[in-house]
C-alpha atoms as one frame of an Amber mdcrd trajectory, in Angstrom:
protein
  20.749 -49.897 -20.110  18.759 -53.029 -19.383  16.312 -54.143 -16.807  16.392
 -57.800 -15.813  14.561 -59.857 -13.208  16.522 -60.744 -10.103  16.082 -64.426
  -9.304  16.217 -63.590  -5.589  13.447 -60.994  -5.745   9.759 -61.544  -5.353
   7.150 -60.763  -7.979   6.678 -57.213  -6.773  10.212 -56.043  -7.480  11.968
 -54.756 -10.555  15.778 -54.753 -10.507  17.844 -52.581 -12.828  21.247 -53.117
 -14.399  22.990 -49.995 -15.670  24.732 -50.215 -19.059  25.612 -46.516 -19.113
  26.096 -43.769 -16.556  24.619 -41.141 -18.857  21.146 -41.401 -17.421  19.190
 -42.912 -14.622  16.021 -43.870 -16.377  13.205 -45.528 -14.454  13.571 -46.480
 -10.849  12.395 -49.244  -8.564   8.765 -50.252  -8.845   8.224 -49.431  -5.206
   9.959 -46.059  -5.319  13.554 -46.843  -4.325  15.503 -45.168  -7.116  19.112
 -45.512  -8.173  21.631 -42.798  -7.523  21.395 -39.960 -10.022  24.462 -37.828
 -10.715  24.109 -34.093 -10.217  23.480 -32.233 -13.474  24.075 -28.603 -14.533
  25.630 -27.826 -11.159  26.968 -24.340 -12.139  23.418 -23.073 -12.668  22.343
 -24.308  -9.242  25.306 -22.583  -7.641  24.659 -19.389  -9.594  21.034 -19.275
  -8.478  21.836 -19.946  -4.831  24.591 -17.321  -4.865  22.421 -14.631  -6.471
  19.421 -15.396  -4.259  21.490 -15.330  -1.066  23.242 -12.120  -2.141  19.941
 -10.452  -2.999  18.356 -11.319   0.336  21.502 -10.330   2.245  21.443  -6.890
   0.625  17.731  -6.635   1.426  18.368  -7.441   5.087  21.178  -4.889   5.200
  18.881  -2.335   3.554  16.242  -2.940   6.223  18.759  -1.941   8.900  19.823
   1.159   6.974  16.356   2.455   6.090  14.954   5.710   7.421  13.171   4.959
  10.685  10.753   7.861  10.189  10.031   6.982   6.549   6.248   7.193   6.946
   6.434  10.665   8.481   8.977  11.908   5.948   6.896  10.797   2.951   3.492
  11.920   4.253   1.647  14.566   2.242   1.818  16.931   5.195   5.605  16.740
   5.214   6.507  16.779   1.510   4.077  19.649   0.843   6.120  21.987   3.046
   9.010  23.997   1.693  10.583  23.754   5.122  10.803  19.959   4.863  13.739
  20.238   2.470  14.614  23.924   2.914  14.732  26.454   5.696  11.033  27.368
   6.047   8.385  26.653   8.591   4.830  26.456   7.323   2.808  24.689   4.675
  -0.229  22.598   3.974  -1.236  19.467   2.167  -2.619  17.434   5.030  -6.198
  17.954   3.852  -5.831  15.810   0.745  -4.187  13.069   2.773  -6.993  13.038
   5.327  -9.618  12.760   2.598  -7.840   9.761   1.104  -7.622   8.142   4.508
 -11.362   8.637   5.015 -12.092   6.907   1.689  -9.751   4.044   2.505 -11.322
   3.685   5.944 -14.809   3.507   4.445 -13.868   0.776   1.985 -11.897  -1.090
   4.652 -14.819  -0.996   7.057 -17.157  -2.299   4.350 -14.801  -5.170   3.537
 -14.492  -6.066   7.217 -18.273  -6.269   7.462 -18.369  -8.391   4.295 -15.765
 -10.889   5.529 -18.264 -13.793   5.703 -19.178 -13.188   2.055 -15.502 -12.992
   1.052 -14.750 -16.260   2.860 -17.780 -17.949   1.302 -16.768 -16.679  -2.151
 -13.216 -18.021  -1.731 -14.498 -21.406  -0.549 -16.935 -21.409  -3.444 -14.044
 -20.828  -5.856 -12.170 -23.793  -4.377 -15.310 -25.914  -4.619 -15.777 -24.809
  -8.228 -12.233 -25.912  -9.063 -12.631 -29.253  -7.279 -15.901 -29.858  -9.108
 -14.273 -29.120 -12.468 -11.364 -31.479 -11.743 -13.719 -34.238 -10.562 -15.785
 -33.801 -13.717 -12.718 -34.285 -15.930 -11.754 -37.406 -13.995 -15.197 -39.001
 -14.189 -16.777 -37.565 -17.335 -14.110 -35.877 -19.506 -16.333 -35.502 -22.568
 -19.208 -33.914 -20.652 -16.762 -31.708 -18.730 -15.076 -30.458 -21.911 -18.333
 -29.582 -23.616 -19.610 -28.185 -20.328 -16.659 -25.767 -20.242 -17.439 -24.681
 -23.781 -21.120 -24.124 -23.043 -20.252 -22.373 -19.773 -18.057 -19.932 -21.677
 -20.751 -19.295 -24.265 -23.345 -18.959 -21.512 -21.156 -16.424 -19.717 -20.938
 -14.341 -22.888 -24.708 -14.450 -23.388 -25.318 -13.646 -19.703 -23.057 -10.602
 -19.978 -24.904  -9.591 -23.121 -28.245  -9.749 -21.290 -26.839  -7.802 -18.333
 -25.514  -5.088 -20.657 -28.845  -4.951 -22.469 -30.681  -4.436 -19.192 -28.277
  -1.573 -18.417 -28.979   0.048 -21.781 -25.531  -0.626 -23.300 -26.717  -1.795
 -26.712 -23.406  -1.882 -28.601 -21.499  -3.957 -25.990 -24.579  -6.175 -25.686
 -24.504  -6.951 -29.415 -20.732  -7.526 -29.359 -20.925 -10.071 -26.523 -23.885
 -11.829 -28.150 -22.005 -12.109 -31.444 -18.909 -13.402 -29.654 -20.955 -16.071
 -27.892 -22.681 -17.133 -31.097 -19.439 -17.234 -33.080 -17.715 -19.276 -30.371
 -20.511 -21.864 -30.315 -20.511 -22.046 -34.128 -16.737 -22.494 -34.214 -16.785
 -25.237 -31.572 -19.539 -27.104 -33.390 -17.631 -26.864 -36.663 -14.541 -28.270
 -34.962 -16.426 -30.759 -32.798 -14.166 -33.593 -33.933 -11.164 -31.851 -32.400
 -13.116 -31.013 -29.280 -13.771 -34.731 -28.858 -10.018 -35.311 -29.140  -9.445
 -32.706 -26.448 -11.898 -34.535 -24.201 -10.020 -37.798 -24.704  -6.671 -36.130
 -23.988  -7.924 -34.537 -20.793  -9.527 -37.807 -19.746  -6.220 -39.644 -20.180
  -4.377 -36.981 -18.189  -7.025 -37.039 -15.465  -6.503 -40.778 -15.041  -2.869
 -40.186 -14.075  -3.899 -37.385 -11.740  -6.508 -39.616 -10.113  -3.907 -42.306
  -9.314  -1.440 -39.696  -8.010  -3.496 -37.195  -5.983  -0.411 -35.865  -4.200
   0.532 -34.061  -7.408  -2.077 -31.478  -6.444  -0.578 -31.224  -2.960   2.918
 -30.772  -4.358   1.704 -28.129  -6.781  -0.038 -26.305  -3.935   3.188 -26.325
  -1.926   5.046 -24.933  -4.938   2.411 -22.213  -5.212   2.785 -21.420  -1.522
   6.525 -21.162  -2.063   5.969 -18.659  -4.863   3.683 -16.568  -2.639   6.281
 -16.646   0.142   9.019 -15.571  -2.254   6.835 -12.703  -3.464   6.492 -11.466
   0.116  10.247 -11.778   0.737  11.263 -10.019  -2.465   8.755  -7.214  -1.986
  10.110  -6.749   1.526  13.590  -6.364   0.010  12.309  -3.791  -2.503  10.433
  -1.758   0.104  13.421  -1.844   2.444  15.671  -0.615  -0.358  13.324   2.240
  -1.284  13.380   3.430   2.317  17.102   4.136   1.966  17.271   7.731   0.765
  16.219  11.204   1.767  13.927  14.160   1.141  14.988  16.277  -1.841  13.491
  19.408  -3.470  10.640  18.531  -5.805   9.637  19.779  -9.252   7.597  22.986
  -8.880   7.375  26.322 -10.703   6.752  28.902  -7.988   6.149  29.115  -4.282
   4.539  31.442  -1.815   5.784  31.045   1.713   5.805  27.334   2.506   3.445
  26.374  -0.347   4.587  25.380  -3.858   2.688  25.684  -7.161   3.006  24.253
 -10.659   2.422  27.658 -12.281   2.212  31.396 -11.586   0.749  32.286  -8.209
  -2.795  33.595  -8.607  -3.494  31.869 -11.934  -6.842  30.071 -11.978  -5.249
  26.926 -13.448  -2.375  26.822 -10.989  -2.465  23.965  -8.489  -0.642  23.271
  -5.263   2.119  20.676  -5.680   4.537  19.070  -3.191   7.649  21.091  -2.508
   9.708  18.017  -1.701   9.930  14.386  -2.767  11.531  11.220  -1.508  14.500
  10.082  -3.580  16.106   6.687  -2.936  19.877   6.302  -2.903  21.649   5.808
  -6.232  22.164   2.061  -5.717  18.468   1.335  -5.186  17.333   1.217  -8.871
  20.085  -1.275  -9.697  19.207  -3.410  -6.710  15.496  -3.364  -7.545  16.333
  -4.593 -11.053  18.374  -7.413  -9.526  15.522  -8.322  -7.173  13.011  -8.465
 -10.021  15.295 -10.694 -12.107  16.035 -13.048  -9.200  12.338 -13.113  -8.286
  11.349 -14.006 -11.844  14.049 -16.674 -11.931  12.753 -18.114  -8.649   9.176
 -18.232  -9.910  10.249 -19.948 -13.118  12.229 -22.510 -11.110   9.082 -23.203
  -9.062   7.195 -23.790 -12.315  10.012 -26.053 -13.521   9.935 -28.041 -10.275
   6.211 -28.587 -10.665   6.658 -29.722 -14.280   9.551 -31.987 -13.254   7.648
 -33.682 -10.438   4.506 -34.147 -12.524   6.553 -35.500 -15.441   8.420 -37.977
 -13.253   5.357 -39.223 -11.398   3.294 -39.553 -14.578   6.114 -41.462 -16.294
   6.288 -43.886 -13.348   2.517 -44.305 -13.593   2.651 -44.784 -17.365   5.427
 -47.407 -17.375   4.246 -49.248 -14.258   3.442 -52.959 -14.652  -0.122 -53.784
 -15.581  -2.416 -53.771 -12.577  -0.331 -51.413 -10.432  -2.612 -49.035  -8.569
  -0.495 -47.900  -5.618   2.264 -45.332  -6.161   3.150 -44.555  -2.556   6.335
 -42.518  -2.239   6.638 -41.703  -5.940   5.872 -38.011  -5.537   8.264 -37.726
  -2.600  11.001 -39.418  -4.614  10.778 -36.993  -7.519  10.582 -34.012  -5.185
  13.889 -35.268  -3.803  15.318 -35.474  -7.324  14.069 -31.957  -8.075  15.843
 -30.442  -5.068  18.826 -32.763  -5.399  20.528 -34.124  -8.525  18.353 -32.266
 -11.041  18.133 -28.889  -9.308  20.852 -27.479 -11.555  18.890 -28.500 -14.649
  15.756 -26.895 -13.245  17.696 -23.719 -12.438  18.965 -23.742 -16.029  15.430
 -24.221 -17.340  14.146 -21.457 -15.077  16.837 -19.119 -16.415  15.814 -19.930
 -19.990  12.149 -19.263 -19.195  13.127 -16.007 -17.479  14.853 -14.904 -20.675
  11.758 -15.879 -22.658   9.527 -13.821 -20.360  11.826 -10.799 -20.623  11.781
 -11.145 -24.411   7.995 -11.190 -24.414   7.840  -8.116 -22.196  10.204  -6.272
 -24.540   8.080  -7.305 -27.512   4.943  -6.005 -25.838   6.639  -2.717 -25.010
   7.900  -2.394 -28.597   4.372  -2.912 -29.921   2.939  -0.229 -27.650   5.582
   2.407 -28.269   6.081   2.039 -32.034   4.433   4.592 -34.302   4.057   5.032
 -38.062   6.215   2.894 -40.338   8.151   1.598 -37.343   4.930   0.041 -36.047
   4.777  -2.278 -39.074   8.420  -3.270 -38.681   7.919  -3.752 -34.951   4.904
  -5.972 -35.622   6.941  -8.226 -37.932   9.914  -8.396 -35.568   7.803  -9.081
 -32.488   5.827 -11.767 -34.313   9.057 -13.573 -35.199  10.400 -13.186 -31.678
   7.121 -14.441 -30.202   7.405 -17.575 -32.338  10.989 -18.089 -31.168   9.930
 -17.585 -27.548   7.071 -20.068 -27.915   9.390 -22.645 -29.476  12.030 -22.258
 -26.752   9.370 -22.456 -24.038   7.868 -25.622 -25.518  11.223 -27.367 -25.928
  12.194 -26.399 -22.365   8.938 -27.822 -21.024   9.367 -31.165 -22.773  13.075
 -31.260 -21.898  12.176 -30.815 -18.223   9.829 -33.797 -18.415  12.584 -35.783
 -20.120  14.958 -34.776 -17.289  12.522 -36.211 -14.780  12.312 -39.507 -16.661
  16.006 -40.032 -17.398  17.953 -37.786 -15.032  19.808 -36.214 -17.958  21.070
 -32.647 -18.120  18.719 -30.101 -19.655  20.615 -29.787 -22.946  20.908 -33.559
 -23.370  17.228 -33.955 -22.546  16.346 -31.216 -25.036  18.300 -32.918 -27.805
  16.775 -36.298 -26.980  13.199 -35.061 -26.836  13.680 -33.176 -30.113  14.946
 -36.380 -31.691  11.997 -38.310 -30.287   9.495 -35.948 -31.843  11.368 -35.618
 -35.130  12.010 -39.334 -35.657   8.394 -40.216 -34.927   6.828 -37.339 -36.883
   5.109 -35.959 -33.803   4.101 -32.337 -33.420   4.943 -30.717 -30.093   3.009
 -27.530 -30.798  -0.001 -28.011 -33.044  -1.617 -30.666 -30.841  -1.679 -28.603
 -27.677  -3.036 -25.164 -28.442  -6.688 -26.266 -28.432  -6.827 -27.882 -24.934
  -4.996 -24.925 -23.416  -7.195 -22.431 -25.228 -10.426 -24.124 -24.163  -9.405
 -24.478 -20.519  -7.858 -21.026 -20.088 -10.671 -19.160 -21.804 -13.248 -21.192
 -19.912 -11.477 -20.383 -16.633 -11.482 -16.675 -17.471 -15.129 -16.390 -18.473
 -16.367 -18.653 -15.676 -14.422 -16.514 -13.195 -15.892 -13.308 -14.610 -19.380
 -14.775 -14.402 -18.756 -16.096 -10.882 -17.381 -12.769  -9.656 -20.255 -10.852
 -11.233 -22.802 -13.177  -9.638 -21.209 -12.796  -6.200 -21.051  -9.019  -6.584
 -24.724  -8.801  -7.555 -25.707 -11.033  -4.642 -23.764  -8.875  -2.158 -25.281
  -5.722  -3.642 -28.853  -6.957  -3.060 -30.498  -4.886  -0.372 -28.888  -2.073
   1.598 -26.432  -4.105   3.638 -23.296  -2.886   1.840 -22.263  -0.030  -0.401
 -21.837  -0.567  -4.117 -18.067  -0.131  -3.735 -17.956  -2.969  -1.213 -20.063
  -5.205  -3.477 -17.724  -4.536  -6.404 -14.700  -5.287  -4.212 -16.166  -8.584
  -2.978 -17.121  -9.579  -6.529 -13.623  -8.761  -7.738 -12.065 -10.860  -4.972
 -14.389 -13.760  -5.820 -13.568 -13.546  -9.531  -9.823 -13.397  -8.953 -10.003
 -16.301  -6.479 -11.904 -18.400  -8.987  -9.469 -17.516 -11.782  -6.463 -18.448
  -9.636  -7.969 -21.773  -8.511  -9.209 -22.823 -11.956  -6.031 -21.662 -13.675
  -3.904 -23.567 -11.188  -5.824 -26.842 -11.493  -6.053 -26.597 -15.271  -2.304
 -25.945 -15.544  -1.634 -29.134 -13.561  -3.971 -31.028 -15.882  -2.253 -29.639
 -18.990   1.164 -30.574 -17.607  -0.116 -34.133 -17.166  -1.166 -34.075 -20.830
   2.367 -33.049 -21.821   3.972 -35.692 -19.599   1.796 -38.477 -21.017   2.675
 -37.235 -24.508   6.409 -37.664 -23.862   5.809 -41.168 -22.492   3.758 -41.927
 -25.595   6.601 -40.619 -27.779   9.017 -42.980 -26.020   6.614 -45.832 -26.740
   6.449 -44.842 -30.403  10.217 -44.612 -30.577  10.554 -48.222 -29.431   7.514
 -49.649 -31.260   5.949 -50.712 -27.966   2.531 -50.297 -26.414   2.663 -49.859
 -22.652  -0.859 -48.524 -22.094  -2.994 -49.498 -25.102  -5.947 -47.267 -24.212
  -3.792 -44.138 -23.925  -1.680 -44.993 -26.975  -4.883 -45.334 -28.989  -6.007
 -41.850 -27.923  -2.684 -40.214 -28.739  -2.444 -42.085 -32.042  -5.787 -40.607
 -33.017  -4.740 -37.128 -31.917  -1.435 -37.175 -33.785  -2.976 -38.558 -36.962
  -5.794 -36.013 -37.077  -3.624 -33.010 -36.218  -0.634 -33.904 -38.366   0.260
 -31.819 -41.423  -0.477 -33.634 -44.729   3.202 -33.594 -45.789   4.325 -35.019
 -42.453   1.573 -37.644 -42.649   2.923 -38.806 -46.027   6.468 -38.949 -44.652
   5.280 -40.897 -41.616   3.442 -43.415 -43.800   6.522 -43.825 -45.983   8.717
 -44.312 -42.930   6.559 -47.144 -41.625   6.753 -48.924 -44.984  10.562 -48.699
 -45.265  12.769 -51.442 -43.776  14.503 -50.493 -40.586  18.047 -49.228 -40.701
  20.725 -51.588 -39.417  22.842 -48.794 -37.940  24.094 -49.728 -34.481  22.635
 -47.932 -31.510  22.843 -48.106 -27.760  21.079 -50.909 -26.006  17.694 -49.912
 -24.759  15.814 -50.505 -21.552  13.704 -53.654 -21.385  11.186 -54.080 -18.623
  10.705 -57.707 -17.660   8.361 -58.598 -14.839   8.470 -62.097 -13.354   5.521
 -64.147 -14.444   4.417 -61.651 -17.098   5.217 -61.107 -20.796   8.252 -58.974
 -21.598   7.320 -55.364 -22.328  10.028 -53.203 -23.943  10.081 -49.469 -23.622
  13.765 -48.783 -24.288  15.369 -48.652 -27.704  16.316 -52.182 -28.868  19.668
 -52.800 -30.520  19.787 -51.960 -34.252  16.309 -50.446 -34.223  17.375 -47.361
 -36.121
C-alpha cells in the first residue's frame, strides 16, 4: 500500500493508492474513507440470527403467558391447598400485606427524597466531568489527586468507624490507607509514568469529544438491551402453572413443614409456580445472547475509539479538526467490521463464562480439591486475561486497517513481539489506580450524601441509606465509564506507537517520548537486553510488502507504513 500526493488536489487532501486488497488502512484526511470489504461475515449472521430468534421467542412467550400471573403467584393464593387441589380455605395473606406495608414506607420515603436523589445523580455526573477535565488539563495533579482521594477515603472511613466504636475495622482501614500511601510513594516514578500516559490519552479525547457521546450511546444501547432481555425472561417465566409445593403435613387448607402442633413447625406454601419445561433452556439462551450483545457493545466502543484515535495520531501536523471521523468509524463498526466485532464479542463472552466457572470452582471446592482448584483457576485466569488483552488490541488493529479479527490479532502480536513491547505489564497500574480510586471515591461520596440526608428528622434512616446507596452507585457508574474510555484511549495510542516503532518513524514526538519512557522502565531486564541487541544488529534484507507512506504536499515525507526490505 502507498499513499501519494495527487497533483490535482489541494494542500488539504491526502489521496491513497491501494497496493493490496487485504486491508484498508488509513482513510481520507477529511473523513472520506475507501471501501472496506466485509470481514468475518458468518459471525455477524450468527449473532443477528440468534438475537432475532431469541426476541421472537420472547414475544411469543408474552402472548402465551398466564394473564392472571400476579394473582396466581400471590402469597394468598399459593398458601392455599385449594389453589392446586380440591380445597377451599387457607391463609398467608398476612405476611404479604406486611411486606407491602414495608415496601410502601420505603417507596414513600424515596418519593419524598427525589430532589436529593436527583441532586446526587447530577453531582455524580459533575464529579466525573471534573475528573476528566482534570486529566485533560493537569494529568499529574489529577493522578496524584486520585491517589490521595483514595487514601483520604480510607482514613475518613477509619475515623467514622472509630466514632461508632468499631475499633478493629477502624485500625484495618487506617493501616490500609497508610500502606497504600507508602506503596505509592515508593513507586512514585511509575505513578509519574501513569500521569504522562493518561495525559497523552486525554489529549486525544480532548480533540475528539464525540467519543464520549458515542460511548454514552453504546451504554444506552446496553441498558435498552437489558430491559428487552429481562422482558423476554419474565415473559417466559409466566408460561407455566400452579403445582403442589414441598410441605410435610397439612391441616385443612394450611400446609406445614413439620408435624402439626410442634413448636418449631412453620406454615409453608401449599403450592408453587413452576414454569414450563422449555423455560430454563430459553433463559440460558437469553443470558448467553445478552452477554454476547453487551460484549459486542464494548467491542464497538473499543473499535470506534481505536479508529478515531489512530486518525488523530497519524493526522498531518497542525490538524485540529476531526469533523466526521467518529461518524465514519461508527459506520465501519456497524458495516464492514461488524462481523469482526461479533467475533470479538463471542470471544469475550467465552472469557467471561470461563471466569464465572473459575469463581464458582473456587467457592465450591473443599479440602485437597481446593488447592487443585486454586492452581487450575489461576492458570485459567491467566489464559483469560491473555485472550482478553489480545482481543482488545486486535479490535483496535481492526479499526485501523479493516482486517479480520484473526489477521489483526496475528499482526498486533507480531508488532509487539518484533518491537519488544509488553502488552500487559505496562497497563495494570493505570487501570488499578483509576478503578480503585473510582470505587473509594464513590463509597465516600455515597456515604457523605447519606449522612447529609440523615441530618435532622426529615427522612427515616432507611431512606437516607437508600439515597446514599443510589448516589454511590451513580458515582461509580459515571467514574467507571469515563475512566474506561480514558484507558481505551491509552490502549489505542499504544498500538499507534507500536506501528511507529515498527517502521522506525516518529509521528507525534511528544507522545512517542512518553511511551518510550514507559516501555523502557517497565520492560523485563532480559527483554531490554534483547531489544538493545536488536537495535545494534544490521537490518535483515528479507523482502516484505510495501508499506504505507504518508506524503503531504508542501511538507516533509513522514512514513508510518513498513518500508520495503525493512525486516
